[in-house]
PDB file of N, CA, C and O in Angstrom:
ATOM      1  N   MET A   1       2.344  -2.786  -8.213  1.00  0.00           N
ATOM      2  CA  MET A   1       2.149  -1.359  -8.208  1.00  0.00           C
ATOM      3  C   MET A   1       3.117  -0.747  -7.198  1.00  0.00           C
ATOM      4  O   MET A   1       3.301  -1.273  -6.100  1.00  0.00           O
ATOM      5  N   HIS A   2       3.719   0.346  -7.575  1.00  0.00           N
ATOM      6  CA  HIS A   2       4.661   1.051  -6.702  1.00  0.00           C
ATOM      7  C   HIS A   2       3.874   1.775  -5.603  1.00  0.00           C
ATOM      8  O   HIS A   2       2.823   2.348  -5.889  1.00  0.00           O
ATOM      9  N   PRO A   3       4.355   1.764  -4.361  1.00  0.00           N
ATOM     10  CA  PRO A   3       3.652   2.462  -3.287  1.00  0.00           C
ATOM     11  C   PRO A   3       3.418   3.948  -3.594  1.00  0.00           C
ATOM     12  O   PRO A   3       2.398   4.512  -3.197  1.00  0.00           O
ATOM     13  N   ARG A   4       4.345   4.564  -4.285  1.00  0.00           N
ATOM     14  CA  ARG A   4       4.199   5.965  -4.671  1.00  0.00           C
ATOM     15  C   ARG A   4       2.986   6.143  -5.587  1.00  0.00           C
ATOM     16  O   ARG A   4       2.252   7.124  -5.466  1.00  0.00           O
ATOM     17  N   ASP A   5       2.778   5.192  -6.503  1.00  0.00           N
ATOM     18  CA  ASP A   5       1.639   5.261  -7.419  1.00  0.00           C
ATOM     19  C   ASP A   5       0.325   5.039  -6.681  1.00  0.00           C
ATOM     20  O   ASP A   5      -0.669   5.711  -6.958  1.00  0.00           O
ATOM     21  N   LEU A   6       0.321   4.103  -5.750  1.00  0.00           N
ATOM     22  CA  LEU A   6      -0.878   3.850  -4.950  1.00  0.00           C
ATOM     23  C   LEU A   6      -1.226   5.083  -4.127  1.00  0.00           C
ATOM     24  O   LEU A   6      -2.391   5.468  -4.022  1.00  0.00           O
ATOM     25  N   ARG A   7      -0.216   5.686  -3.556  1.00  0.00           N
ATOM     26  CA  ARG A   7      -0.414   6.891  -2.749  1.00  0.00           C
ATOM     27  C   ARG A   7      -1.007   8.019  -3.590  1.00  0.00           C
ATOM     28  O   ARG A   7      -1.932   8.702  -3.152  1.00  0.00           O
ATOM     29  N   ALA A   8      -0.478   8.213  -4.791  1.00  0.00           N
ATOM     30  CA  ALA A   8      -0.963   9.283  -5.669  1.00  0.00           C
ATOM     31  C   ALA A   8      -2.376   8.990  -6.188  1.00  0.00           C
ATOM     32  O   ALA A   8      -3.219   9.886  -6.250  1.00  0.00           O
ATOM     33  N   LYS A   9      -2.623   7.745  -6.556  1.00  0.00           N
ATOM     34  CA  LYS A   9      -3.920   7.377  -7.138  1.00  0.00           C
ATOM     35  C   LYS A   9      -5.072   7.587  -6.151  1.00  0.00           C
ATOM     36  O   LYS A   9      -6.157   8.018  -6.542  1.00  0.00           O
ATOM     37  N   TYR A  10      -4.835   7.283  -4.882  1.00  0.00           N
ATOM     38  CA  TYR A  10      -5.899   7.373  -3.878  1.00  0.00           C
ATOM     39  C   TYR A  10      -5.698   8.528  -2.888  1.00  0.00           C
ATOM     40  O   TYR A  10      -6.404   8.624  -1.884  1.00  0.00           O
ATOM     41  N   ASN A  11      -4.728   9.401  -3.181  1.00  0.00           N
ATOM     42  CA  ASN A  11      -4.466  10.570  -2.346  1.00  0.00           C
ATOM     43  C   ASN A  11      -4.266  10.180  -0.877  1.00  0.00           C
ATOM     44  O   ASN A  11      -4.865  10.770   0.022  1.00  0.00           O
ATOM     45  N   LEU A  12      -3.419   9.184  -0.656  1.00  0.00           N
ATOM     46  CA  LEU A  12      -3.152   8.682   0.692  1.00  0.00           C
ATOM     47  C   LEU A  12      -2.001   9.447   1.335  1.00  0.00           C
ATOM     48  O   LEU A  12      -1.042   9.822   0.661  1.00  0.00           O
ATOM     49  N   SER A  13      -2.099   9.670   2.614  1.00  0.00           N
ATOM     50  CA  SER A  13      -0.976  10.235   3.359  1.00  0.00           C
ATOM     51  C   SER A  13       0.034   9.107   3.607  1.00  0.00           C
ATOM     52  O   SER A  13      -0.290   7.927   3.481  1.00  0.00           O
ATOM     53  N   ILE A  14       1.243   9.492   3.958  1.00  0.00           N
ATOM     54  CA  ILE A  14       2.265   8.482   4.292  1.00  0.00           C
ATOM     55  C   ILE A  14       1.792   7.644   5.469  1.00  0.00           C
ATOM     56  O   ILE A  14       1.994   6.430   5.492  1.00  0.00           O
ATOM     57  N   SER A  15       1.161   8.288   6.450  1.00  0.00           N
ATOM     58  CA  SER A  15       0.688   7.564   7.636  1.00  0.00           C
ATOM     59  C   SER A  15      -0.375   6.533   7.283  1.00  0.00           C
ATOM     60  O   SER A  15      -0.348   5.408   7.784  1.00  0.00           O
ATOM     61  N   LYS A  16      -1.310   6.917   6.421  1.00  0.00           N
ATOM     62  CA  LYS A  16      -2.366   5.980   6.035  1.00  0.00           C
ATOM     63  C   LYS A  16      -1.792   4.842   5.196  1.00  0.00           C
ATOM     64  O   LYS A  16      -2.187   3.688   5.363  1.00  0.00           O
ATOM     65  N   LEU A  17      -0.869   5.158   4.298  1.00  0.00           N
ATOM     66  CA  LEU A  17      -0.233   4.117   3.496  1.00  0.00           C
ATOM     67  C   LEU A  17       0.567   3.178   4.398  1.00  0.00           C
ATOM     68  O   LEU A  17       0.563   1.965   4.188  1.00  0.00           O
ATOM     69  N   ALA A  18       1.244   3.724   5.388  1.00  0.00           N
ATOM     70  CA  ALA A  18       1.996   2.895   6.331  1.00  0.00           C
ATOM     71  C   ALA A  18       1.054   1.949   7.078  1.00  0.00           C
ATOM     72  O   ALA A  18       1.389   0.788   7.312  1.00  0.00           O
ATOM     73  N   PHE A  19      -0.110   2.446   7.446  1.00  0.00           N
ATOM     74  CA  PHE A  19      -1.105   1.611   8.116  1.00  0.00           C
ATOM     75  C   PHE A  19      -1.533   0.450   7.213  1.00  0.00           C
ATOM     76  O   PHE A  19      -1.566  -0.703   7.645  1.00  0.00           O
ATOM     77  N   PHE A  20      -1.858   0.764   5.963  1.00  0.00           N
ATOM     78  CA  PHE A  20      -2.318  -0.279   5.044  1.00  0.00           C
ATOM     79  C   PHE A  20      -1.220  -1.285   4.703  1.00  0.00           C
ATOM     80  O   PHE A  20      -1.503  -2.461   4.475  1.00  0.00           O
ATOM     81  N   LEU A  21       0.031  -0.826   4.669  1.00  0.00           N
ATOM     82  CA  LEU A  21       1.139  -1.735   4.358  1.00  0.00           C
ATOM     83  C   LEU A  21       1.712  -2.410   5.602  1.00  0.00           C
ATOM     84  O   LEU A  21       2.618  -3.238   5.510  1.00  0.00           O
ATOM     85  N   CYS A  22       1.171  -2.047   6.766  1.00  0.00           N
ATOM     86  CA  CYS A  22       1.655  -2.611   8.040  1.00  0.00           C
ATOM     87  C   CYS A  22       3.152  -2.369   8.215  1.00  0.00           C
ATOM     88  O   CYS A  22       3.900  -3.254   8.629  1.00  0.00           O
ATOM     89  N   ARG A  23       3.562  -1.159   7.891  1.00  0.00           N
ATOM     90  CA  ARG A  23       4.955  -0.742   8.016  1.00  0.00           C
ATOM     91  C   ARG A  23       5.008   0.575   8.771  1.00  0.00           C
ATOM     92  O   ARG A  23       3.992   1.257   8.903  1.00  0.00           O
ATOM     93  N   ASP A  24       6.178   0.936   9.267  1.00  0.00           N
ATOM     94  CA  ASP A  24       6.296   2.215   9.957  1.00  0.00           C
ATOM     95  C   ASP A  24       6.430   3.357   8.941  1.00  0.00           C
ATOM     96  O   ASP A  24       6.710   3.144   7.762  1.00  0.00           O
ATOM     97  N   HIS A  25       6.224   4.547   9.439  1.00  0.00           N
ATOM     98  CA  HIS A  25       6.193   5.765   8.620  1.00  0.00           C
ATOM     99  C   HIS A  25       7.481   5.941   7.811  1.00  0.00           C
ATOM    100  O   HIS A  25       7.428   6.210   6.611  1.00  0.00           O
ATOM    101  N   ARG A  26       8.622   5.793   8.455  1.00  0.00           N
ATOM    102  CA  ARG A  26       9.910   6.010   7.780  1.00  0.00           C
ATOM    103  C   ARG A  26      10.177   4.972   6.698  1.00  0.00           C
ATOM    104  O   ARG A  26      10.756   5.291   5.660  1.00  0.00           O
ATOM    105  N   THR A  27       9.763   3.747   6.934  1.00  0.00           N
ATOM    106  CA  THR A  27       9.948   2.703   5.924  1.00  0.00           C
ATOM    107  C   THR A  27       9.141   3.022   4.677  1.00  0.00           C
ATOM    108  O   THR A  27       9.634   2.869   3.559  1.00  0.00           O
ATOM    109  N   VAL A  28       7.911   3.462   4.863  1.00  0.00           N
ATOM    110  CA  VAL A  28       7.058   3.795   3.708  1.00  0.00           C
ATOM    111  C   VAL A  28       7.602   5.014   2.976  1.00  0.00           C
ATOM    112  O   VAL A  28       7.553   5.064   1.747  1.00  0.00           O
ATOM    113  N   GLU A  29       8.116   5.990   3.702  1.00  0.00           N
ATOM    114  CA  GLU A  29       8.757   7.137   3.042  1.00  0.00           C
ATOM    115  C   GLU A  29       9.919   6.663   2.174  1.00  0.00           C
ATOM    116  O   GLU A  29      10.101   7.131   1.050  1.00  0.00           O
ATOM    117  N   ARG A  30      10.695   5.738   2.704  1.00  0.00           N
ATOM    118  CA  ARG A  30      11.824   5.195   1.940  1.00  0.00           C
ATOM    119  C   ARG A  30      11.325   4.444   0.703  1.00  0.00           C
ATOM    120  O   ARG A  30      11.878   4.606  -0.385  1.00  0.00           O
ATOM    121  N   TYR A  31      10.280   3.623   0.866  1.00  0.00           N
ATOM    122  CA  TYR A  31       9.720   2.903  -0.278  1.00  0.00           C
ATOM    123  C   TYR A  31       9.276   3.874  -1.367  1.00  0.00           C
ATOM    124  O   TYR A  31       9.525   3.639  -2.550  1.00  0.00           O
ATOM    125  N   CYS A  32       8.621   4.958  -0.975  1.00  0.00           N
ATOM    126  CA  CYS A  32       8.106   5.922  -1.948  1.00  0.00           C
ATOM    127  C   CYS A  32       9.222   6.689  -2.639  1.00  0.00           C
ATOM    128  O   CYS A  32       9.022   7.223  -3.730  1.00  0.00           O
ATOM    129  N   SER A  33      10.387   6.751  -2.022  1.00  0.00           N
ATOM    130  CA  SER A  33      11.506   7.478  -2.627  1.00  0.00           C
ATOM    131  C   SER A  33      12.254   6.647  -3.668  1.00  0.00           C
ATOM    132  O   SER A  33      13.008   7.200  -4.469  1.00  0.00           O
ATOM    133  N   TYR A  34      12.058   5.328  -3.669  1.00  0.00           N
ATOM    134  CA  TYR A  34      12.748   4.478  -4.639  1.00  0.00           C
ATOM    135  C   TYR A  34      12.221   4.762  -6.037  1.00  0.00           C
ATOM    136  O   TYR A  34      11.013   4.728  -6.274  1.00  0.00           O
ATOM    137  N   ALA A  35      13.136   5.044  -6.963  1.00  0.00           N
ATOM    138  CA  ALA A  35      12.736   5.324  -8.335  1.00  0.00           C
ATOM    139  C   ALA A  35      12.382   4.035  -9.085  1.00  0.00           C
ATOM    140  O   ALA A  35      11.451   4.007  -9.890  1.00  0.00           O
ATOM    141  N   ASP A  36      13.129   2.986  -8.811  1.00  0.00           N
ATOM    142  CA  ASP A  36      12.965   1.731  -9.541  1.00  0.00           C
ATOM    143  C   ASP A  36      12.263   0.695  -8.665  1.00  0.00           C
ATOM    144  O   ASP A  36      12.745   0.385  -7.576  1.00  0.00           O
ATOM    145  N   PRO A  37      11.129   0.155  -9.123  1.00  0.00           N
ATOM    146  CA  PRO A  37      10.420  -0.850  -8.322  1.00  0.00           C
ATOM    147  C   PRO A  37      11.255  -2.098  -8.017  1.00  0.00           C
ATOM    148  O   PRO A  37      10.953  -2.830  -7.074  1.00  0.00           O
ATOM    149  N   ILE A  38      12.293  -2.338  -8.802  1.00  0.00           N
ATOM    150  CA  ILE A  38      13.119  -3.523  -8.560  1.00  0.00           C
ATOM    151  C   ILE A  38      13.817  -3.439  -7.198  1.00  0.00           C
ATOM    152  O   ILE A  38      14.231  -4.456  -6.641  1.00  0.00           O
ATOM    153  N   ASP A  39      13.943  -2.209  -6.664  1.00  0.00           N
ATOM    154  CA  ASP A  39      14.579  -2.017  -5.364  1.00  0.00           C
ATOM    155  C   ASP A  39      13.650  -2.324  -4.196  1.00  0.00           C
ATOM    156  O   ASP A  39      14.100  -2.434  -3.055  1.00  0.00           O
ATOM    157  N   LEU A  40      12.372  -2.459  -4.471  1.00  0.00           N
ATOM    158  CA  LEU A  40      11.382  -2.722  -3.425  1.00  0.00           C
ATOM    159  C   LEU A  40      11.209  -4.219  -3.190  1.00  0.00           C
ATOM    160  O   LEU A  40      11.383  -5.012  -4.116  1.00  0.00           O
ATOM    161  N   PRO A  41      10.873  -4.614  -1.974  1.00  0.00           N
ATOM    162  CA  PRO A  41      10.548  -6.028  -1.746  1.00  0.00           C
ATOM    163  C   PRO A  41       9.321  -6.426  -2.586  1.00  0.00           C
ATOM    164  O   PRO A  41       8.363  -5.662  -2.699  1.00  0.00           O
ATOM    165  N   GLU A  42       9.366  -7.610  -3.161  1.00  0.00           N
ATOM    166  CA  GLU A  42       8.248  -8.075  -3.994  1.00  0.00           C
ATOM    167  C   GLU A  42       6.942  -8.084  -3.224  1.00  0.00           C
ATOM    168  O   GLU A  42       5.882  -7.817  -3.791  1.00  0.00           O
ATOM    169  N   MET A  43       7.009  -8.388  -1.933  1.00  0.00           N
ATOM    170  CA  MET A  43       5.803  -8.425  -1.122  1.00  0.00           C
ATOM    171  C   MET A  43       5.108  -7.061  -1.097  1.00  0.00           C
ATOM    172  O   MET A  43       3.879  -6.987  -1.124  1.00  0.00           O
ATOM    173  N   VAL A  44       5.893  -5.989  -1.045  1.00  0.00           N
ATOM    174  CA  VAL A  44       5.327  -4.638  -1.014  1.00  0.00           C
ATOM    175  C   VAL A  44       4.627  -4.329  -2.332  1.00  0.00           C
ATOM    176  O   VAL A  44       3.524  -3.783  -2.338  1.00  0.00           O
ATOM    177  N   LEU A  45       5.257  -4.673  -3.437  1.00  0.00           N
ATOM    178  CA  LEU A  45       4.640  -4.445  -4.744  1.00  0.00           C
ATOM    179  C   LEU A  45       3.343  -5.247  -4.880  1.00  0.00           C
ATOM    180  O   LEU A  45       2.338  -4.741  -5.380  1.00  0.00           O
ATOM    181  N   GLY A  46       3.381  -6.490  -4.434  1.00  0.00           N
ATOM    182  CA  GLY A  46       2.187  -7.339  -4.496  1.00  0.00           C
ATOM    183  C   GLY A  46       1.077  -6.829  -3.598  1.00  0.00           C
ATOM    184  O   GLY A  46      -0.095  -6.852  -3.975  1.00  0.00           O
ATOM    185  N   TYR A  47       1.440  -6.375  -2.427  1.00  0.00           N
ATOM    186  CA  TYR A  47       0.437  -5.870  -1.492  1.00  0.00           C
ATOM    187  C   TYR A  47      -0.173  -4.573  -1.999  1.00  0.00           C
ATOM    188  O   TYR A  47      -1.368  -4.341  -1.819  1.00  0.00           O
ATOM    189  N   CYS A  48       0.634  -3.722  -2.632  1.00  0.00           N
ATOM    190  CA  CYS A  48       0.100  -2.495  -3.229  1.00  0.00           C
ATOM    191  C   CYS A  48      -0.870  -2.834  -4.363  1.00  0.00           C
ATOM    192  O   CYS A  48      -1.902  -2.182  -4.520  1.00  0.00           O
ATOM    193  N   TRP A  49      -0.534  -3.843  -5.141  1.00  0.00           N
ATOM    194  CA  TRP A  49      -1.433  -4.282  -6.217  1.00  0.00           C
ATOM    195  C   TRP A  49      -2.753  -4.790  -5.617  1.00  0.00           C
ATOM    196  O   TRP A  49      -3.836  -4.469  -6.107  1.00  0.00           O
ATOM    197  N   LEU A  50      -2.639  -5.578  -4.563  1.00  0.00           N
ATOM    198  CA  LEU A  50      -3.824  -6.115  -3.893  1.00  0.00           C
ATOM    199  C   LEU A  50      -4.691  -4.988  -3.321  1.00  0.00           C
ATOM    200  O   LEU A  50      -5.912  -5.004  -3.469  1.00  0.00           O
ATOM    201  N   LEU A  51      -4.056  -4.015  -2.670  1.00  0.00           N
ATOM    202  CA  LEU A  51      -4.796  -2.877  -2.122  1.00  0.00           C
ATOM    203  C   LEU A  51      -5.459  -2.065  -3.231  1.00  0.00           C
ATOM    204  O   LEU A  51      -6.596  -1.618  -3.078  1.00  0.00           O
ATOM    205  N   ASP A  52      -4.762  -1.873  -4.338  1.00  0.00           N
ATOM    206  CA  ASP A  52      -5.343  -1.139  -5.463  1.00  0.00           C
ATOM    207  C   ASP A  52      -6.602  -1.839  -5.964  1.00  0.00           C
ATOM    208  O   ASP A  52      -7.615  -1.189  -6.221  1.00  0.00           O
ATOM    209  N   ASN A  53      -6.542  -3.146  -6.103  1.00  0.00           N
ATOM    210  CA  ASN A  53      -7.720  -3.901  -6.541  1.00  0.00           C
ATOM    211  C   ASN A  53      -8.852  -3.814  -5.519  1.00  0.00           C
ATOM    212  O   ASN A  53     -10.018  -3.674  -5.890  1.00  0.00           O
ATOM    213  N   TRP A  54      -8.511  -3.897  -4.239  1.00  0.00           N
ATOM    214  CA  TRP A  54      -9.523  -3.820  -3.185  1.00  0.00           C
ATOM    215  C   TRP A  54     -10.207  -2.457  -3.198  1.00  0.00           C
ATOM    216  O   TRP A  54     -11.436  -2.376  -3.169  1.00  0.00           O
ATOM    217  N   PHE A  55      -9.414  -1.382  -3.242  1.00  0.00           N
ATOM    218  CA  PHE A  55      -9.977  -0.030  -3.258  1.00  0.00           C
ATOM    219  C   PHE A  55     -10.855   0.174  -4.491  1.00  0.00           C
ATOM    220  O   PHE A  55     -11.912   0.799  -4.406  1.00  0.00           O
ATOM    221  N   SER A  56     -10.421  -0.348  -5.624  1.00  0.00           N
ATOM    222  CA  SER A  56     -11.210  -0.221  -6.864  1.00  0.00           C
ATOM    223  C   SER A  56     -12.541  -0.950  -6.750  1.00  0.00           C
ATOM    224  O   SER A  56     -13.574  -0.431  -7.173  1.00  0.00           O
ATOM    225  N   GLN A  57     -12.520  -2.148  -6.183  1.00  0.00           N
ATOM    226  CA  GLN A  57     -13.760  -2.916  -6.021  1.00  0.00           C
ATOM    227  C   GLN A  57     -14.720  -2.241  -5.057  1.00  0.00           C
ATOM    228  O   GLN A  57     -15.931  -2.248  -5.276  1.00  0.00           O
ATOM    229  N   GLN A  58     -14.186  -1.660  -3.993  1.00  0.00           N
ATOM    230  CA  GLN A  58     -15.026  -1.026  -2.978  1.00  0.00           C
ATOM    231  C   GLN A  58     -15.502   0.356  -3.398  1.00  0.00           C
ATOM    232  O   GLN A  58     -16.514   0.851  -2.902  1.00  0.00           O
ATOM    233  N   GLY A  59     -14.763   0.977  -4.319  1.00  0.00           N
ATOM    234  CA  GLY A  59     -15.101   2.321  -4.744  1.00  0.00           C
ATOM    235  C   GLY A  59     -14.699   3.372  -3.719  1.00  0.00           C
ATOM    236  O   GLY A  59     -15.113   4.527  -3.816  1.00  0.00           O
ATOM    237  N   LYS A  60     -13.907   2.981  -2.753  1.00  0.00           N
ATOM    238  CA  LYS A  60     -13.431   3.905  -1.717  1.00  0.00           C
ATOM    239  C   LYS A  60     -12.202   3.304  -1.054  1.00  0.00           C
ATOM    240  O   LYS A  60     -11.902   2.120  -1.210  1.00  0.00           O
ATOM    241  N   VAL A  61     -11.501   4.146  -0.314  1.00  0.00           N
ATOM    242  CA  VAL A  61     -10.339   3.674   0.446  1.00  0.00           C
ATOM    243  C   VAL A  61     -10.847   3.178   1.792  1.00  0.00           C
ATOM    244  O   VAL A  61     -11.212   3.968   2.663  1.00  0.00           O
ATOM    245  N   ALA A  62     -10.866   1.871   1.948  1.00  0.00           N
ATOM    246  CA  ALA A  62     -11.348   1.244   3.174  1.00  0.00           C
ATOM    247  C   ALA A  62     -10.431   0.061   3.491  1.00  0.00           C
ATOM    248  O   ALA A  62      -9.987  -0.640   2.581  1.00  0.00           O
ATOM    249  N   PRO A  63     -10.150  -0.159   4.760  1.00  0.00           N
ATOM    250  CA  PRO A  63      -9.278  -1.283   5.118  1.00  0.00           C
ATOM    251  C   PRO A  63      -9.887  -2.619   4.674  1.00  0.00           C
ATOM    252  O   PRO A  63     -11.066  -2.881   4.913  1.00  0.00           O
ATOM    253  N   PRO A  64      -9.087  -3.444   4.036  1.00  0.00           N
ATOM    254  CA  PRO A  64      -9.582  -4.772   3.666  1.00  0.00           C
ATOM    255  C   PRO A  64      -9.727  -5.649   4.906  1.00  0.00           C
ATOM    256  O   PRO A  64      -8.991  -5.468   5.876  1.00  0.00           O
ATOM    257  N   PRO A  65     -10.655  -6.587   4.891  1.00  0.00           N
ATOM    258  CA  PRO A  65     -10.875  -7.431   6.071  1.00  0.00           C
ATOM    259  C   PRO A  65      -9.656  -8.276   6.443  1.00  0.00           C
ATOM    260  O   PRO A  65      -9.455  -8.579   7.619  1.00  0.00           O
ATOM    261  N   PHE A  66      -8.846  -8.658   5.463  1.00  0.00           N
ATOM    262  CA  PHE A  66      -7.687  -9.484   5.767  1.00  0.00           C
ATOM    263  C   PHE A  66      -6.617  -8.715   6.532  1.00  0.00           C
ATOM    264  O   PHE A  66      -5.670  -9.317   7.038  1.00  0.00           O
ATOM    265  N   LEU A  67      -6.753  -7.401   6.624  1.00  0.00           N
ATOM    266  CA  LEU A  67      -5.820  -6.616   7.409  1.00  0.00           C
ATOM    267  C   LEU A  67      -6.033  -6.830   8.899  1.00  0.00           C
ATOM    268  O   LEU A  67      -5.099  -6.704   9.691  1.00  0.00           O
ATOM    269  N   PHE A  68      -7.261  -7.153   9.277  1.00  0.00           N
ATOM    270  CA  PHE A  68      -7.607  -7.298  10.688  1.00  0.00           C
ATOM    271  C   PHE A  68      -7.932  -8.729  11.097  1.00  0.00           C
ATOM    272  O   PHE A  68      -7.837  -9.063  12.278  1.00  0.00           O
ATOM    273  N   ASP A  69      -8.308  -9.569  10.161  1.00  0.00           N
ATOM    274  CA  ASP A  69      -8.749 -10.918  10.478  1.00  0.00           C
ATOM    275  C   ASP A  69      -7.806 -11.931   9.817  1.00  0.00           C
ATOM    276  O   ASP A  69      -7.904 -12.162   8.612  1.00  0.00           O
ATOM    277  N   PRO A  70      -6.898 -12.536  10.584  1.00  0.00           N
ATOM    278  CA  PRO A  70      -5.944 -13.468   9.988  1.00  0.00           C
ATOM    279  C   PRO A  70      -6.579 -14.756   9.463  1.00  0.00           C
ATOM    280  O   PRO A  70      -5.937 -15.506   8.729  1.00  0.00           O
ATOM    281  N   THR A  71      -7.830 -15.016   9.833  1.00  0.00           N
ATOM    282  CA  THR A  71      -8.488 -16.244   9.360  1.00  0.00           C
ATOM    283  C   THR A  71      -9.242 -16.009   8.054  1.00  0.00           C
ATOM    284  O   THR A  71      -9.829 -16.944   7.511  1.00  0.00           O
ATOM    285  N   PHE A  72      -9.237 -14.800   7.549  1.00  0.00           N
ATOM    286  CA  PHE A  72     -10.002 -14.453   6.347  1.00  0.00           C
ATOM    287  C   PHE A  72      -9.559 -15.265   5.168  1.00  0.00           C
ATOM    288  O   PHE A  72     -10.096 -15.105   4.072  1.00  0.00           O
TER     289      PHE A  72
END
């Protein structure tokens, strides 16, 4: 999933998306400006897909436990 699509689907600010992607604000702005997902790192696309599934399962935008607990 493209970060721009994740942002639109869950009405996330750039700052909140940067937090969830563990990236800085400017990097996430750059990711969202890319028209073609092929220009994005595969890890970012995969992580956006993972976050989309997590948010869907929870029914809300909430930080996943693996964001804070490396042993999860």
